[in-house]
C-alpha positions in Angstrom: -69.2 53.8 -43.6 -66.4 50.6 -43.2 -63.7 53.2 -43.9 -64.5 55.3 -40.7 -65.3 52.4 -38.3 -61.5 51.1 -39.3 -59.4 53.6 -37.3 -62.3 52.9 -34.5 -61.8 49.2 -34.0 -58.3 49.2 -34.5 -58.5 51.4 -31.5 -60.1 48.8 -29.3 -58.0 46.2 -30.8 -55.0 47.8 -29.4 -56.7 48.6 -26.2 -57.4 45.2 -25.8 -54.2 44.0 -26.8 -52.6 46.3 -23.9 -55.3 44.5 -21.5 -54.4 41.0 -22.4 -50.4 42.0 -21.7 -51.3 43.7 -18.4 -53.4 40.7 -17.4 -50.1 38.0 -18.5 -47.6 40.0 -16.7 -49.7 40.0 -13.4 -50.3 36.5 -14.0 -46.5 35.5 -14.5 -45.8 38.6 -11.6 -48.5 36.5 -9.7 -46.6 32.9 -10.3 -43.5 33.9 -9.6 -44.0 35.6 -6.5 -45.4 32.6 -5.3 -42.3 30.2 -6.2 -39.8 32.8 -5.0 -42.2 32.6 -1.1 -42.3 28.7 -1.7 -38.5 28.7 -1.9 -38.2 30.8 0.9 -40.1 28.6 3.0 -38.5 25.2 1.9 -35.1 26.9 2.7 -36.8 27.4 6.1 -38.5 24.1 6.2 -34.8 22.6 6.0 -33.4 24.3 8.8 -36.3 23.5 10.7 -36.2 20.1 10.1 -32.4 19.6 10.7 -32.4 21.6 14.0 -35.5 19.4 15.0 -33.0 16.1 14.7 -30.3 18.2 15.7 -32.1 18.9 18.7 -31.6 22.5 18.0 -34.0 25.6 18.1 -34.4 26.7 14.8 -35.2 30.3 16.1 -31.9 31.0 17.6 -28.2 31.4 15.7 -27.0 31.9 12.5 -27.2 28.8 9.6 -24.4 26.6 9.4 -22.6 23.7 8.1 -23.6 20.7 9.7 -19.9 19.0 8.5 -17.6 21.3 9.5 -19.7 23.8 11.6 -18.7 27.2 10.2 -21.3 29.7 9.8 -23.1 30.6 6.6 -22.9 33.9 4.9 -25.9 34.7 2.5 -24.8 34.1 -0.2 -25.0 30.6 0.9 -28.1 30.4 1.5 -29.7 31.7 -1.8 -32.5 28.5 -2.1 -31.6 26.7 -5.2 -29.3 29.1 -6.5 -26.3 28.4 -4.0 -26.4 24.8 -4.3 -26.1 25.2 -8.1 -23.4 28.1 -7.5 -21.0 26.2 -5.3 -21.9 22.7 -7.1 -23.4 20.9 -4.3 -20.5 21.2 -2.0 -19.7 23.9 1.2 -17.6 26.8 0.7 -15.8 25.8 3.5 -14.9 22.5 3.5 -16.0 21.1 0.2 -18.2 18.0 1.5 -20.9 17.4 -0.5 -24.6 19.3 0.2 -27.0 17.0 0.5 -29.7 16.7 -2.4 -32.7 17.1 0.4 -31.8 20.8 0.3 -32.9 22.3 -3.6 -35.7 19.1 -3.7 -37.2 20.4 -0.2 -37.1 24.2 -1.8 -38.1 23.4 -5.2 -41.0 21.1 -4.0 -42.1 23.7 -1.6 -42.3 26.3 -4.1 -43.8 24.2 -6.8 -46.8 23.0 -4.6 -47.3 26.5 -3.5 -47.9 27.3 -7.2 -49.8 24.3 -7.6 -52.3 25.4 -4.4 -53.0 29.0 -5.8 -54.3 27.3 -9.3 -56.1 24.5 -7.5 -57.7 26.2 -4.6 -57.7 29.6 -5.2 -57.6 30.4 -9.1 -59.4 33.9 -9.2 -55.8 35.0 -7.4 -54.3 34.7 -10.8 -57.2 36.8 -12.8 -56.3 39.7 -10.1 -59.5 38.8 -7.9 -59.2 38.9 -4.1 -61.3 37.6 -1.9 -60.8 37.1 1.7 -62.0 33.8 1.7 -59.6 32.2 -0.6 -56.9 34.0 0.2 -56.9 33.0 4.2 -57.7 29.7 3.0 -54.6 29.8 0.7 -52.7 30.3 3.5 -54.1 27.9 5.4 -52.9 24.9 2.3 -49.7 26.4 3.0 -49.0 26.1 6.6 -50.2 22.6 5.9 -48.4 21.4 2.5 -44.8 23.1 4.6 -46.0 20.9 7.4 -46.1 17.8 4.9 -42.9 18.5 3.1 -41.2 18.9 6.9 -42.3 15.8 7.5 -41.5 14.1 4.1 -38.3 14.9 4.0 -37.7 14.1 8.3 -39.2 10.8 7.4 -37.3 9.8 4.5 -33.7 10.7 6.1 -34.1 10.0 9.7 -36.8 7.9 9.9 -38.9 10.1 12.3 -42.3 12.5 12.6 -41.3 16.0 14.2 -44.0 16.8 16.0 -43.5 20.4 15.8 -44.7 19.7 12.2 -47.6 17.5 12.8 -48.8 20.2 15.7 -48.0 23.0 12.3 -50.7 21.2 9.8 -53.4 20.2 12.4 -53.3 24.2 13.0 -53.4 25.0 9.7 -55.9 22.3 8.7 -58.1 23.9 11.6 -58.0 27.0 10.3 -58.8 25.9 7.0 -62.0 23.9 8.6 -62.7 27.3 10.2 -63.0 29.4 7.6 -65.2 27.4 5.6 -67.5 26.8 8.2 -67.5 30.5 8.6 -68.0 31.5 4.7 -70.9 28.2 4.7 -72.7 30.7 7.7 -72.2 33.6 5.4 -73.3 32.8 2.0 -76.0 30.1 3.3 -76.8 32.0 6.5 -76.7 28.6 8.8 -73.4 27.1 9.6 -73.2 23.3 7.9 -71.9 21.4 10.6 -70.8 18.8 8.9 -67.9 20.6 7.5 -66.2 19.9 10.9 -67.6 16.7 12.0 -66.5 14.5 8.9 -63.0 15.6 9.1 -63.1 14.5 12.6 -64.8 11.4 11.7 -62.1 11.1 9.4 -59.3 11.3 11.3 -60.4 9.2 14.0 -61.3 6.4 11.7 -57.7 6.5 10.2 -55.8 7.1 13.0 -58.0 4.2 14.4 -56.6 2.1 11.6 -53.0 2.6 12.0 -53.5 2.3 16.0 -54.9 -1.1 15.9 -51.7 -2.2 13.2 -49.3 0.0 15.7 -50.9 -2.4 18.6 -51.3 -5.6 16.7 -47.5 -5.7 15.5 -46.5 -4.1 19.0 -44.2 -1.4 16.9 -42.7 -3.5 14.6 -45.4 -3.0 11.3 -45.7 0.7 12.2 -44.0 3.3 14.3 -46.6 5.9 16.7 -45.2 8.8 14.2 -47.1 7.3 12.1 -50.7 7.1 13.9 -50.4 10.5 14.9 -49.9 11.9 10.8 -53.4 9.9 10.6 -55.5 11.9 12.4 -53.7 15.2 10.1 -54.1 13.6 6.7 -58.0 12.4 8.5 -58.7 15.6 9.0 -57.2 17.5 6.4 -59.0 15.8 4.0 -62.2 13.9 5.4 -64.3 11.1 3.7 -63.9 9.3 1.5 -61.1 11.4 0.5 -58.9 10.1 3.1 -60.0 6.8 2.2 -58.0 7.2 -1.6 -54.8 8.8 0.2 -54.4 5.8 2.6 -54.8 3.7 -0.2 -52.7 5.0 -2.5 -50.4 5.6 0.4 -50.1 1.1 0.7 -50.0 1.3 -2.9 -46.8 3.9 -3.5 -45.4 1.6 -0.7 -45.6 -1.7 -1.7 -44.1 -1.0 -4.4 -41.3 1.0 -3.6 -40.6 -2.0 -1.3 -41.0 -4.6 -3.1 -38.8 -2.8 -6.1 -35.9 -1.8 -3.2 -36.0 -5.7 -2.2 -35.7 -6.8 -5.9 -32.9 -4.3 -6.6 -31.1 -6.2 -3.4 -31.4 -2.6 -1.7 -33.5 -3.7 1.4 -34.5 -7.1 2.7 -37.5 -8.1 4.2 -36.7 -7.5 7.6 -35.6 -3.5 6.4 -37.4 -0.6 8.1 -38.3 1.7 5.3 -40.1 5.0 6.5 -44.0 4.6 5.3 -44.5 8.6 6.5 -43.1 9.6 2.7 -45.8 7.3 1.2 -49.0 8.8 3.9 -47.5 12.0 2.5 -47.9 11.5 -0.9 -51.5 9.3 -0.5 -52.5 13.0 1.4 -51.1 15.1 -1.5 -52.3 12.9 -4.6 -55.8 12.7 -2.8 -55.5 16.1 -2.0 -54.9 17.9 -5.4 -56.2 14.6 -7.7 -59.3 13.2 -6.1 -62.0 13.8 -8.6 -59.7 12.4 -11.3 -58.8 9.7 -9.0 -62.0 9.0 -8.9 -63.1 9.9 -13.0 -60.5 7.3 -13.4 -61.6 4.7 -11.5 -65.2 4.9 -12.5 -64.1 4.6 -16.7 -62.0 1.9 -16.6 -65.8 -0.4 -15.3 -64.0 -1.5 -11.9 
């Protein structure tokens, strides 16, 4: 009897291994596709951030080197790989290309993958539902906006209104989808899905506005006040409190480090937007782990 069952067992084992192999292939195909899409979006963000700073439209005209103004061919614009192939220098004028370009592209690719893992893990299993897919698209819009804000404020001390509007649009779509989903699943729309984030936005923006007014713009720019609206509406309460604490903590540590290294003075301006973005991302992806760690140390 054992001998008769052996071929059957072997057949099913081969089938299971085949299914596992196909699932693994699907997983990597989806992951690589998301990463490549993120790289492409990151490349567009670089163009958007630069042209926003230069007062130009990102939707018109060919890409060009900002130093020699030569138009770039398609093979000069392949995310990350063109930068590596050109050894970080313009093909025409040989001047250095900013590390911002590959950094933004990689950040966008990695964050898009992280969002799929964190907010729509069923995508990797090949199970598709309309709400997680649409919510993931909204998260991608928000993440792209955060990356653009990080890059623009770090380099030029500006927070583009276009990026803020895009981020708020993504957060609004996300909250709308969550409200719609709650109505379909529980047959009752949960107003807290909208009211909670609105209160968080008012609190965060009010807190920063008070600092802005008290300091007359010396301690904080008005762009940070506007960013707080996006921050609060995206995260809600209590997540926004964690994000604000982490942003201030990261900013204080970096500021003291730069002063100690002699690169900044107490009177020097340090862009706060990148720290707000870092705090927002930390709260967005790791809020539960941060809270669990906080209580585990007995504070």
